[in-house]
N, C-alpha and C positions, 0 to 999 in steps of 0.2 A: 938515237935512229934521226937524221937527221930527212925533214917533210917540208914538200912547199906546195902549197895550195894555189889556184891561179884560177882569179874569179873570172865571172859568165863570159865566155868566149863571144863577139857579137859580128857576126858575116864574115865577109871576104877579108876584111884588116886586122882581124882578131885571130882568124886564124894565120895570117901571115906573117904577124908578128909570135905565135904562138912555134911555130916550124921554124922560123927563125932562129930563134933563141934559146928554143929549151932543149935540145941537143947538149949544145955548150954548158947550159946551165947546169943538167944533170951530169956530166961530165966533170968541169971545174969545180962543182960545190958537192960533187959527191955523193948527190942523192939519194934518199934510200928508197924513199915514195913521193910521188908526184899524184895528185889529183886533180882534173880540171873539170870547171864545170861547162859542160856544151850543150846548155838548154837552148841557146840562141846560135849556134852556129850556122846555122844555115839559111841563110838571107835574112837572118836575124830572128826566124822565127824553127825552132826544133831542132832536130840534126838527123843526118843522114847516117846507114851504115860505111859510106865510103868515109863520111868524115871521121867518125868513130876510129877506124881503123888508121885515118892520119893521125888522132893523136896519140893512139897506141904507138905507132910508130916511131914519132918524134920523142917518144920519153913518157909518159903519162902511163899511171899503172891501173888509175881507174879515173871515168867518167861520172860525173854527177848530171843530174837534171834539175826540173822543178817545174812551173805552170803550163811550161810550152813543150812538158814532155813529149807528146804525141800530135803536135801542129803538123809534122809530118807523118803523112800516115803510114809509110812504111815499119816507122817504127813503132808499130803495133804488134808488128811481125819480126820483125831482126831483133827487138829487144831478148826475143826466147832464146837467140844462140848468140848474144851478147853478155857474156859472166860477169864482166868490168863495168857496166854500163848499170847504173844505180838512179830508180826515177825515186820521188819519195814514199816512204814507208807507209802515211797513211793516207796515200790514197784508198778508194774501196777495195773490200775483199774482192776476188776476181779480176783485177786489174792486171793484166801483162807484164812482166818484166818482176823485177826484185829491188826491193827500200833497203838490203844491205848487202853487203860482198865482202867476205873475209878474203882479202887480196895477199899472196906471196909476194914480197918485195926478192928481189934480184939475189939480194943475199941471207933470203931465206928467214926472214921477219915476218909473224903475218899483222894485218895492218887491217882491222874491223872500218871499213868505208860507210857507212850509213847517210842518209839523205832525206830529209823531213822539212816540210812546209808548214809554214803559219796561217792563221786563220784570218786574225787581221785586216779586214781589206783586200781579201783574198778570195779564191772559189772555198763553199764549203767543203772542209776535209776533217777525217780523222781526227782527233784530240792527239796533235802532238807529243803533247807530256807524257801519255801516257803508252804510246807508240812508242818512243824512245827507250822508256823504262823497259818495255819488251824485249829489244834491239840488244839493249846494255847490259841487260839480265842474261841473255842466250850467248853473248860472248865478250863477258867481262876483263876489265883491262890487267894484264898481269897473269891471267890463266888459259885462257882460250888467246887473246889478243897481242901481239906487244906495243901495238897502240890503238888510238881509235880516234877515227877524223869525222865527224860530223858537220856536214854541209847545213845548215839550216836556211830555207830558201823562203823568204818571209819579207814584210812591206815595212814594218813598223820596228823603231827602235826599243821601244818600251819589252816587244814580246821578245823581241831578241835575247837584247839583255837578262829579260826573265828564262829563254831558255839555256843562255849559259851557265846562269847562278844552277838553274835545275841539275844539269849534268858537269857540275864541277867536282872535280875529283874521281869521276868515272869515264873521263876520255881525254884525249891527250890532245884534242883541239876544237873546240865549238866555232864555225864562219858561219858568218852571215854571206848570202849571195841575195841578189832579184834587184837590189836598187842602182847597182852599175855607176855608185860614186863610193871612192872608199874615204871610211871614217878614219880618223886621228886616236882611235880608241884603244890599240891596240897592246892586249896586257896579259899578263899571269893572275889570272884569280885566287882567292887565298887557298882555294883546295888544289891549286898547280895545274889546274887545267889554261891553256892558251885560249883566248877568245880576242875576235873583232867582230863591230856590229856587222859593217859589210867590207869588203874585201876590195871591190870594184870591180871593174871588169878588162877583159882584154880587145879591145876594139878601137874604135877612134873618136876621140874626143872634143873633135872640131864639132859636135852636134849634140843633140836631145839624146839621154842616155844610150851613145852608139847607133841613133838614127841620123839620116839625113836631115838636116834643120827646119828644112822649108816647109813639109806637111804638118807637123808639129807647133811650129809656129802660126800658119792657116788656121789650124783647129783651136788653139789658145786665142785669138784673134777676134775670128769670124764666127769660131763652134762649126762650122761647116768643114766637114773631110773632103778633098777633093782627087786622092789617090791614097796607095794603099803606105804604110812607112817600107822605107827602104833605108839597109846601112848606110850609113855615112862612109864615105871612099876615100876621108884621108888616111895618115899613114896612123898604124895602129900603136898604143899603148899596152905594153906588159904587166898588168895590175896582180898581183900575191900576196901571200902571207909563208915566209921561212919560218920553221919553227925546228928546233932541239930540241929531243924527250933526253930523258934520265933510264936508268935501268927499270924504272918502275914503270916506265911510259908518261909520265906526266914530263909536264914542260919547265923546260929551266933556261931557255933562251929565244927571242922569236924578233924578226924585223921585215918591216914592210919591203916589198918587191915591188919598181917602179923605173921600167925601162923602155926606151922612146916614145915616138911621139911626142903628146903636149904636155905632160904634164912632171916636174920634177924628177931626176931620178935619182933613186934609193936603192941600196943593195946591202944589205947585213954585212956589219963588218968584222962578224965573229967567224967568217969561212973564208 
C-alpha cells in the first residue's frame, strides 16, 4: 500500500500548496491513502468545516488535528458529522469527535488513522501510551486494518521517539507533528514501523513556524506582544512523508516529500 502523510497545514499558503499539488500526486503516485494534519489550517488556528471539505476534495482520506482542534468554535459541532476528521484520542472523555477512524480507501483497503497528543510541555492530557494501546488493540494491524497510521502531536523529540518505539511492529507509520520543522530521522524501526520525529508543515517557511515573523520577533526581543499571530503570506512548501507497506501492513520503503516554497525539493525515487 502507498501512503502519504502531509504535515500541519498552516493558513492560506498551506491550504494553497496542498490544493495545487495533492490531486496530481494522488494520481501520479497511485496513492492508496492520504492523511493531512489540518489543525492550523484556518488562519493558523484550528479548522472549519469548509476547509475540511476542501482537503477531502483535494484527495485526503482523513484529516488529523492536535492542540488547536477546537480553536474554531464551529469544530465542536461539525466534528460530529465529519467521520474522517480525527482529533487526539487522549482528550478527556466526553470531548466531541473521535480519536480514531477506520477509513476505507478507494481501493477497498481499511486504514486505521489514530491521532494522539503528547504531554511534555503540552496541555495536560490522558496518558497517550495507554490510549494508543486501546486503539491498536481495537483495530489490530493485519486483522482489522490493512494499515495503521498514527499522528503523534507532541512537542519533544524524546517523547516522540519513545512513542514510536512503543508502537513499533503494531503500526505502519508513527509520525510526529506540531513543531512545524521537518526532521532528518525518517527510518523504519526494528519492528517494521515507519517513523519520523516531525514531518514539518505545509505552509510558508519564510516566517516563524508558519507565522509572520514580525510578531514573534517582537515577543522574543521585547517580551511584549502587540498583535495576534498571523500566518506568513509567502509561497507555501508542501512537507510530508511517503511510505510503502508490504502485505502485512509494515513499512518497506519511505522518503520525505518537500515541494515548492523555500525548502530544497525532495520526492520519492521509488514511485
